[in-house]
C-alpha positions as CSV (number, residue, x, y, z in Angstrom):
1,X,-14.6,-10.3,-86.5
2,X,-13.6,-7.0,-88.0
3,X,-9.9,-6.2,-88.4
4,X,-8.4,-2.7,-88.4
5,X,-4.8,-2.1,-89.4
6,X,-3.3,1.3,-88.3
7,X,0.2,2.7,-88.6
8,X,2.1,3.6,-85.5
9,X,1.5,7.4,-85.9
10,X,-2.2,6.9,-86.1
11,X,-2.1,4.5,-83.2
12,X,-0.4,7.1,-81.1
13,X,-2.9,9.8,-82.1
14,X,-6.0,7.6,-81.6
15,X,-5.0,5.2,-78.9
16,X,-8.1,5.7,-76.6
17,X,-10.4,5.1,-79.6
18,X,-8.5,2.0,-80.7
19,X,-8.7,0.6,-77.2
20,X,-12.5,1.1,-77.2
21,X,-12.7,-0.6,-80.5
22,X,-10.7,-3.6,-79.2
23,X,-13.0,-3.8,-76.2
24,X,-16.0,-4.0,-78.7
25,X,-14.4,-6.9,-80.5
26,X,-12.5,-5.3,-83.3
27,X,-9.1,-6.8,-83.9
28,X,-6.7,-3.8,-84.0
29,X,-3.3,-4.4,-85.6
30,X,-0.5,-1.8,-85.4
31,X,1.9,-1.8,-88.3
32,X,5.2,-0.1,-89.0
33,X,6.1,0.4,-92.6
34,X,3.2,-1.9,-93.6
35,X,4.4,-4.8,-91.5
36,X,2.3,-5.8,-88.4
37,X,4.2,-5.3,-85.2
38,X,1.6,-5.4,-82.4
39,X,-2.0,-6.2,-81.6
40,X,-4.3,-4.3,-79.3
41,X,-6.6,-6.8,-77.4
42,X,-9.0,-6.3,-74.5
43,X,-7.9,-7.5,-71.1
44,X,-9.6,-10.9,-70.3
45,X,-12.3,-10.8,-67.7
46,X,-11.4,-11.8,-64.1
47,X,-12.5,-15.3,-63.3
48,X,-13.8,-16.3,-60.0
49,X,-11.2,-17.8,-57.6
50,X,-11.1,-21.6,-57.6
51,X,-12.0,-23.1,-54.3
52,X,-10.4,-26.4,-53.4
53,X,-13.0,-29.1,-52.7
54,X,-15.8,-27.3,-54.5
55,X,-16.9,-30.5,-56.1
56,X,-16.8,-32.5,-52.8
57,X,-19.9,-34.7,-52.4
58,X,-21.1,-33.9,-55.9
59,X,-19.3,-36.7,-57.8
60,X,-20.0,-40.3,-57.0
61,X,-17.6,-43.1,-57.6
62,X,-16.8,-46.5,-56.3
63,X,-13.4,-48.0,-55.3
64,X,-13.8,-50.5,-58.1
65,X,-14.7,-48.4,-61.1
66,X,-14.3,-51.4,-63.5
67,X,-15.0,-54.8,-62.1
68,X,-12.5,-57.6,-62.6
69,X,-13.0,-59.6,-65.8
70,X,-12.1,-63.2,-65.1
71,X,-10.8,-63.7,-68.7
72,X,-8.5,-60.7,-68.5
73,X,-7.2,-61.7,-65.1
74,X,-6.4,-65.2,-66.5
75,X,-4.6,-63.7,-69.4
76,X,-2.6,-61.5,-67.1
77,X,-1.7,-64.4,-64.8
78,X,-0.6,-66.5,-67.9
79,X,1.6,-63.7,-69.2
80,X,3.1,-63.1,-65.8
81,X,4.0,-66.8,-65.5
82,X,5.4,-66.9,-69.0
83,X,7.6,-63.9,-68.2
84,X,9.1,-65.6,-65.1
85,X,10.2,-68.7,-67.1
């Protein structure tokens, strides 16, 4: 990415040109007394509106995503009983 640093006077004089450059991908930094104070960036493109339920029927799943593991259930029951004592 190309970077262009301009002072505030130049930015005021050439604003339209600097905006075009930013739209083309040039990073435009505006500086005052050699210190960066602003950046001219292009406006982001408009994204399509999100529609609730757009994925309905496209993703499959079951109620039991991970089946019960007897060993894990036994360990859980043991720890629950030990906690009650």
